[in-house]
N, C-alpha and C positions, 0 to 999 in steps of 0.2 A: 080922731083917728084916720077916721072916714075919707076927711078933709088932706091932712098929712101923706096917706097912701095913694089919694088922686094927684097932688103935687107933686111926690116923686113916682109911683108907679102907675099913674092911669091904664095901661093895659092892663094891667091884673084887674082890674075894676070893667072894663071895655069889656073884655076878654072874658069875664069869666061865663061859663056856662054854668054854674050853682050859683046862681049869686048867695041865696037863703045858705048856702056853706059858707060864703066870705063872711055874711052877716053873723053868723054863729062864731066866726074864727073871731070877729072881731068884739062881740058881746063877750067871749070868752076870755081872749087877752085884757080887756076891760075888769074883769073880775080879779083876775090876776095881777092886775097890776096894782089894784086896789084891796087885794086877800080878800076876798069874797070867795074865792075858789076852793075845793078841796074838800077836807072832810069838817064838818061842822059848818061848811058853804055852798056855795051852789058846784054841782059837779059838772062835767064833760059831756055826761049822760045825762043830766037833766037839760043845761044846755040842747042837747042833742036831740032829747025827744020834744022840745019847744019848737024847735025849725025843722021838725022829723030829718033828722041825720045822723047816722052815726056817731059815735064819741070821738073814736079812731081816726073817723074823717077831721071832725073837727080839730084834735092835738095835729094833726100832720098841718092840717090848712094857716092852723095857730103858728106853728113855727115858720113857715113863708112868709106869712102875713109882718109876723114882729122881724124877722131879718130884713125885709124890705121897710120897715117903719127905723128900724131903729140902729140894723148893720151889727156890726160884730163889738159894737164899741161897749152893747151890752154884757155881753157875756164878759169883757174884760174889766169892766166897773166892777161887777158881783163875783169877779173869781170863780168863773160858772166854765165848765168843760167846755168846750170849742167843739162842735159837731159840723163836719165839711158837707158843705151842700157845692155840688159842683158845678151845674149847671141848670137851666131852669126845663120841666120837663112835661110841660102846660099839656100835650097831646096826650101821652101815656099816662100822667098822673090824672086825668079826666077822666080815662077809662077806668083808672083802677079805684078810684072814688066813686063813678057809678055801680063798679062789682060791689064795692063796699055796700051800697044802697041797695041795691037789689036782691029777689028772693032768691035766684040762684048760689048767693053767699050760704045759703042755707042747706044746700048737696054739695057735699061734699066729693063726689066723682067729678061732677061738673065745674066744679070751682078750681080742681084740678088743672083740667084743662084750660078753663081759659084763662087761668095765672099764666101758666107755660107758655100760651099764646099771645100774654103781655108780654113776657119775657122774650120771646123771640123777636117781637118789636123793636125793643130795647134794651137789649142785655144788662147795659150800667146804671139799668133805674132799681135801687133796693127794694124797694118798698114789699112787691108782687114775689121776691125772694124767700122776704121772712114770713109772708102768709100763706105762702106755697109749702115751708117748713111747718107751720102751724097745720096746713089742713095733713100732709102727710102723716103726721104725727096723730092728729082724730083720725085717721084711716088705717092706725098702726102697722102704719109702711114705714119703719125707722129707717131702711138702707137708703132709702129715696131723701129719706128728712136728711139724713147727714149728709148725704151726696149733695142735697142742696145747699145745706149751710156751707 
């Protein structure tokens, strides 16, 4: 998979700010393709613990890597729903993944501020909105949670 990714999209490897996250995603994709993941198998959480990254970051990166490796043909063959991906957002996504792995994410108020800043940086990057929504729910700020969604 790494060789194919290097051939099809070398910039993804060359510009990876977190090579361990990319490696974790590739390992997780391998496990998934060989039905070794999930319940009764190796979870994204356990892969994350090994590579010292969050399971949610692995899932996100794995989707991106799979799309680079196999394109949308993967979804057409398995009759899985298509998920829209508009364009690469390496700069903001790296900030987002750094946030997910940082100790700041344990502080609700600081996390809300960081996520709002990310949204200002790129208002079309979807992930910070979902995470901000979750933090508003944890903070019991239902009005802003609904507004964000």
